[in-house]
C-alpha positions, 0 to 999 in steps of 0.5 A, spaced: 500 500 500 505 504 500 507 505 493 500 508 492 499 515 493 493 518 496 490 521 490 490 513 487 486 511 493 480 515 492 476 514 486 470 519 486 465 522 490 458 518 490 453 523 489 446 520 490 440 522 494 442 519 500 449 522 500 446 529 498 442 529 505 448 526 509 452 533 507 448 537 512 451 532 517 458 534 515 458 526 512 461 525 505 461 519 501 467 516 496 468 510 492 475 508 494 480 502 492 478 495 495 484 494 499 484 501 503 483 501 510 480 506 515 486 509 518 489 510 510 482 513 508 482 518 514 489 520 512 488 520 504 482 525 505 485 529 510 491 530 506 487 531 499 482 536 502 486 539 508 480 538 513 480 534 519 476 527 519 473 525 526 470 518 523 470 513 517 465 508 516 466 503 510 462 498 507 464 493 501 458 492 496 457 486 493 456 485 485 449 485 483 446 481 477 443 485 472 439 482 465 437 486 459 433 482 454 436 475 454 443 478 456 445 477 463 451 480 467 454 482 473 455 489 476 462 490 479 463 490 487 466 496 490 468 499 497 464 505 499 467 510 505 462 515 509 467 520 512 464 525 518 468 531 518 470 535 525 466 541 526 468 547 522 470 543 516 467 542 509 469 539 502 467 543 496 464 538 492 460 542 487 464 548 483 462 555 485 459 559 480 
């Protein structure tokens, strides 16, 4: 894990109805590398966004089966983290116009 840089750990933020509601509670959702541990996730978010993280929750999502017509397949599995920031910290996910 030492060979990867902090920017390689976090792939992109997850923007859904639930994650936008969590922004009110200073919680941010990110899709991350499957091998990432909670402590490494905390360090990566603190380094990339220059914020103070109070807690990290993570979950591994299993692959889902999908079928379109006669073709069936599987969506890939992924790891998601929910980061809670300390009071007074925030991450700007949307560009200010």
